C-alpha positions as CSV (number, residue, x, y, z in Angstrom):
1,X,45.7,-30.5,-113.9
2,X,48.5,-33.7,-114.2
3,X,49.4,-32.5,-118.1
4,X,51.1,-29.6,-116.4
5,X,53.5,-31.3,-114.6
6,X,53.9,-35.3,-116.6
7,X,53.6,-36.1,-120.6
8,X,50.2,-38.1,-120.0
9,X,50.4,-39.7,-123.2
10,X,51.1,-43.3,-121.2
11,X,49.0,-42.1,-118.2
12,X,44.9,-42.9,-118.6
13,X,43.2,-40.8,-115.8
14,X,39.5,-41.2,-114.3
15,X,37.5,-39.6,-112.0
16,X,37.6,-41.3,-108.7
17,X,34.6,-43.0,-106.9
18,X,32.9,-41.7,-103.7
19,X,34.7,-44.5,-102.1
20,X,38.5,-46.7,-102.0
21,X,36.8,-49.1,-102.9
22,X,34.9,-47.8,-105.8
23,X,37.4,-45.1,-107.5
24,X,40.2,-48.5,-107.4
25,X,37.3,-50.5,-109.8
26,X,36.9,-47.1,-111.3
27,X,40.7,-47.2,-112.0
28,X,40.8,-50.8,-113.3
29,X,37.5,-50.5,-115.3
30,X,39.4,-47.6,-117.2
31,X,42.5,-50.7,-118.3
32,X,39.8,-53.4,-119.9
33,X,40.5,-51.9,-123.2
34,X,43.9,-53.1,-123.6
35,X,44.3,-55.4,-120.1
36,X,47.7,-55.8,-118.2
37,X,48.7,-59.4,-117.4
38,X,49.2,-57.9,-114.3
39,X,48.4,-54.4,-112.0
40,X,49.7,-52.9,-108.6
41,X,47.2,-51.0,-107.0
42,X,49.0,-47.7,-104.8
43,X,47.1,-45.8,-102.2
44,X,48.3,-42.4,-102.9
45,X,47.8,-41.4,-98.8
46,X,51.6,-43.4,-98.8
47,X,53.8,-41.2,-100.3
48,X,57.2,-43.3,-99.0
49,X,57.0,-46.2,-100.8
50,X,60.5,-47.6,-101.9
51,X,61.5,-49.2,-105.0
52,X,62.3,-53.1,-102.7
53,X,58.7,-52.9,-101.6
54,X,57.1,-52.2,-105.7
55,X,59.7,-55.0,-106.5
56,X,59.1,-57.7,-103.7
57,X,55.3,-57.1,-104.6
58,X,55.3,-57.4,-108.1
59,X,57.2,-60.9,-107.9
60,X,55.2,-62.2,-105.4
61,X,52.0,-61.6,-107.8
62,X,53.6,-62.6,-110.8
63,X,54.2,-66.1,-108.4
64,X,51.1,-66.2,-106.9
65,X,48.7,-64.5,-108.3
66,X,48.0,-61.7,-105.1
67,X,50.7,-60.0,-103.0
68,X,50.5,-57.5,-100.9
69,X,52.9,-55.9,-98.5
70,X,52.6,-56.0,-94.7
71,X,54.0,-54.8,-91.3
72,X,54.3,-56.7,-88.0
73,X,51.9,-55.2,-85.2
74,X,54.2,-53.8,-82.2
75,X,50.9,-53.4,-80.3
76,X,48.3,-55.9,-78.3
77,X,45.1,-56.3,-80.9
78,X,41.8,-56.9,-79.7
79,X,38.5,-57.5,-81.3
80,X,35.9,-55.3,-79.7
81,X,32.2,-55.7,-80.1
82,X,30.5,-52.5,-80.5
83,X,29.2,-52.1,-76.8
84,X,32.9,-52.5,-75.9
85,X,33.5,-55.6,-74.8
86,X,36.4,-57.4,-75.8
87,X,35.5,-61.0,-77.7
88,X,38.5,-61.8,-79.2
89,X,42.7,-61.4,-78.0
90,X,44.7,-61.7,-81.0
91,X,48.2,-62.9,-81.3
92,X,50.0,-60.5,-82.4
93,X,52.5,-62.7,-84.3
94,X,50.0,-63.6,-86.9
95,X,48.3,-59.7,-87.0
96,X,50.3,-57.8,-89.4
97,X,49.7,-54.1,-90.9
98,X,48.7,-54.0,-94.6
99,X,49.9,-51.4,-97.1
100,X,49.8,-50.9,-100.3
101,X,51.1,-51.3,-103.0
102,X,49.2,-54.2,-103.4
103,X,49.3,-56.6,-106.7
104,X,47.1,-58.3,-108.8
105,X,46.5,-60.6,-111.9
106,X,44.3,-58.2,-113.5
107,X,41.7,-60.3,-115.0
108,X,40.8,-62.2,-111.3
109,X,41.0,-58.4,-109.6
110,X,38.7,-57.4,-111.8
111,X,36.4,-59.8,-111.7
112,X,36.6,-60.0,-107.5
113,X,35.5,-56.1,-107.8
114,X,32.2,-56.7,-110.2
115,X,31.7,-60.0,-107.8
116,X,31.8,-58.0,-104.6
117,X,29.5,-55.0,-106.2
118,X,27.2,-57.7,-107.2
119,X,26.9,-58.8,-103.6
120,X,26.7,-55.4,-102.8
121,X,29.8,-55.6,-100.6
122,X,30.6,-52.0,-100.7
123,X,32.8,-51.6,-97.8
124,X,35.9,-53.6,-98.1
125,X,39.3,-51.3,-96.5
126,X,41.5,-52.9,-99.0
127,X,41.9,-55.1,-102.4
128,X,43.2,-57.7,-100.5
129,X,39.7,-58.2,-99.0
130,X,38.0,-58.0,-102.2
131,X,40.4,-60.4,-104.0
132,X,40.2,-63.2,-101.2
133,X,36.3,-63.0,-101.8
134,X,37.2,-64.5,-105.2
135,X,40.6,-66.1,-105.3
136,X,41.3,-66.7,-101.3
137,X,44.9,-66.9,-101.8
138,X,47.2,-63.1,-101.1
139,X,50.7,-63.6,-100.4
140,X,52.3,-61.3,-98.1
141,X,55.8,-59.8,-98.8
142,X,57.9,-57.9,-96.0
143,X,56.3,-53.8,-95.5
144,X,58.5,-50.8,-94.7
145,X,57.4,-49.1,-91.6
146,X,58.4,-45.9,-93.2
147,X,55.9,-46.6,-96.0
148,X,53.8,-44.8,-93.6
149,X,50.0,-43.9,-94.5
150,X,49.3,-40.1,-94.5
151,X,45.8,-40.8,-92.2
152,X,45.5,-37.9,-90.0
153,X,47.4,-34.0,-89.5
154,X,49.6,-34.9,-87.4
155,X,50.7,-37.7,-89.7
156,X,52.6,-35.7,-91.6
157,X,55.4,-34.7,-89.9
C-alpha cells in the first residue's frame, strides 16, 4: 500500500508484532544487514512530532547513546496498588511523560531488546525502559505538549 504513495527504494517494510515491543524488535532486526550507528523509534500514534523534537532527540542520542523527549506532568500522580490503595505520593517535579521519537545507539538497543526477550520481559511500554534494562542511563530532552499521542477517539479532536 505504501508503494502507491512514496518511493520505497530506501525503505525497509516489516510486519508488525502483537505488541509495540515486538514490532520495534522486528523493525530493528530488519536493519541488521546494514546497521546504522543510531536509530530513532517513533510511535505512529504521535503524528504531530516536530523537526525541533527530532533534532533535540538526535543530538542527545549522539552525545549520550540513549535519549527521549519528555514533558512535565500537570497532574499530581500517585502510585496505587491493585486494590486501589495509594502506595506512594510522587513528586510532580520529578515525574514526566515520555514521548517519541526515542533515540538509541543501534547496537545497544537491539542487544537490550534481545536481553529482555530472553528473560521473558515482553510488556515494556517504551524503548527507554528496554534500553535502561541493559544500558541503565537514558538522557531526556524537552518534548512538546503538541506531540500528543492518539489513544482514544477524543484525542483526534
